[in-house]
Phi, psi and omega in degrees: 000320181297314187295310174309318185290325186291304186302315176302313172304316180297316180301317177297316184297321183292327176302307186295326176292325172296319184297329184253350189282178184297330177296320174292326173300310185296328177278340179082007184235142175288170172297325179292321170302312177294325175301320180285320184299308188280318189240354179081018186249124179277133181229128173233165180177178172200162166231138187211159169231146183229146177214138177200162184222156182284153176259350181238131174294129184225102183294354185261353184219166183285155176295311176297112188270327171212141173200101190205157173231134188232144169226133176237141172236119177242135188228135180224128174237120179265124174248173179300320184251351180197170182235131172256137185222142175221137174212122181223141182242149171240124185231130174249106187252122181274350175289307179268000182049047182228155171250131193231140166249133185227120168266109183284323177226131166204093195215171177228134178232142188208163179237089182293347176202167179301340186241008179227129169245145180219132177234130182229133178132209179266129184200167179256131179241147179202144166202180188107179186246349193279155176260104181062016173230129192230129177243304181261001168269100187261016181278153182304141176236161178233077180289342172300315180296319173305314184287342184253001166103018170287164182301150182302336180301334184272003174290330177267132173265160177266155173219154180270114196209166170243121186237131184227143178230118176250131189250110182235098182058240182271000176257149171238133174244121182250133175226125174244119181246126177241107198287348175220134190294140171224105179288178180281156172277122193245160177288109190250351190104342180300318183228345171230137179274157180206164177281126178261110182298327173298317180278337181075021180205179180279132167234172185208230180301335184283350178209067185287142180287130174268131176240162177229096190275135166299133189217025182261127179299136172063004168261302178272058183259172174223148180221125182242136183230135175225132176244119193235150171203146178251132177252090183071231183267013182256119173272119180237159175202156170242155191225146171217143180218134176231111179187244192217155163311130175297326171254161180281109178256024180211176179218140176274123182291341184268332179249354183055027172269146175282143182231172184243105180284165172298150182209135166244142177232134180229132184199186179205163181205163179209144182220131182200152174293144177193143166059034181078009181215210182230123176255147172214154182229144179204135181231155173197146172248124174273100174280100178283098193301325192255012181284332180062056170065026180082010180257011172255118184285347188262000186236136177296137186280169178290156188204156171260140180235143184216137180218135176228138190216156173210141174220147179199171172280127181268332179203190176290120179059032175231115177246152175231144175224136179224140181226150171238130182233133180230139173243125181229120180287126178285142177062046187299327183300311181296315180305309186302324181292334190267353189287131188282147183310134175093345184267149176276121179284145172291154173283151181296325182237137177234113182252148180209138182249139175228150178224139172236124172236136184224132174231130176265135185215169176048054179063035181064020176272343186243120174243125182256142176211146173225126176239130181226138169250137174214134177253106186287337176281326179270334189061064174208170176182179183217132180236129175237086177281146181203154174233147166235129178240123177270097182292316169219188178295339184253327185261137182219138182234142181211156183194177173167204184221147164246114191237113183254149178205154175184153182282332168237139188287352190260359175289175189300306178272329180295338175292342182258008189304328180280003177261009178297139182209169176242149184214156179211143178217154175227134182225140176250114179255148178218000000 
């Protein structure tokens, strides 16, 4: 992996040298222009550095929450019959002391008929109506990257999939098939601390969670389906997912390793203009296939999820978005019977409110934003104030805070309270 990263980094350095060197000056064209004119290749990319520190002393984790240099290169080539796309990152991470290469896109897209789109390869997928609250979007996430201050882009992970879109009149059927399960990047203690229910305390590098992920091709696969239709101004969709919990929501009693139990999800959503803004509603039923009606103490039980949201402009260049989210455990009486002595039982209902405020200033070169989660049932939350300032067309500086709080250390947000941090970054885009 390190050798690959060094080779790719050298290639990227050579490309940038070509863009700013004597040859480019003589021709009067940048490298991006020459690639497009000569080969029809569109090139985008950036180089950035980020730094962040914890605001709370945590004996189980490093004080440096993020310290990295990253370069991304995106290449797109359009042919008559298909399109090729590549997007890759090189990351030098001072916290893990590793050099990593990550391919976020490497795929071919084509249209075999007027009613069918196909994309095959590595890609990032997303759907649903929630704002940083996901019900029917069962594609892999990386909340750890989000919690340490990386760009929002890195909340979504890539997976190796086949995606098809079938257009039947007013109806669209989207299918994403992933032949081998890829779960989300979860907080395991290696970089961020968390509450371990088995240990009954906050742990980190002293007790990194070991997991056993399904990894057999075509056996441990995932299928996501969406049927969508627009009724006037109302966008509606039905969803289905057959696969696994995206994070390890179970435990193997024999090995004590965290596991990813089987999961089916069935849901629906609607989104429509209303009251001068846009409203949305989304529901889903999480059928925890291996839970046995809530009687398996080692598997997360089935649950219902509900979301309603609204966003609109509140004032000149100030927009606001608000959401109400609810989780309800199915067969709660059975679940209560299986909770081991000394363990904290979840409430039957968990409620959460979110708020997003975004303000544009200084001729829209400065963006101030605030995203906040608060659970009145758990009395915990997470606040993320952030700024972005566009220095020039190419240079951008941004920064902010990840602030966690909670009355109890075992609740959803309270378990991360020791990870509150501040971060800042600078990016050059080309």
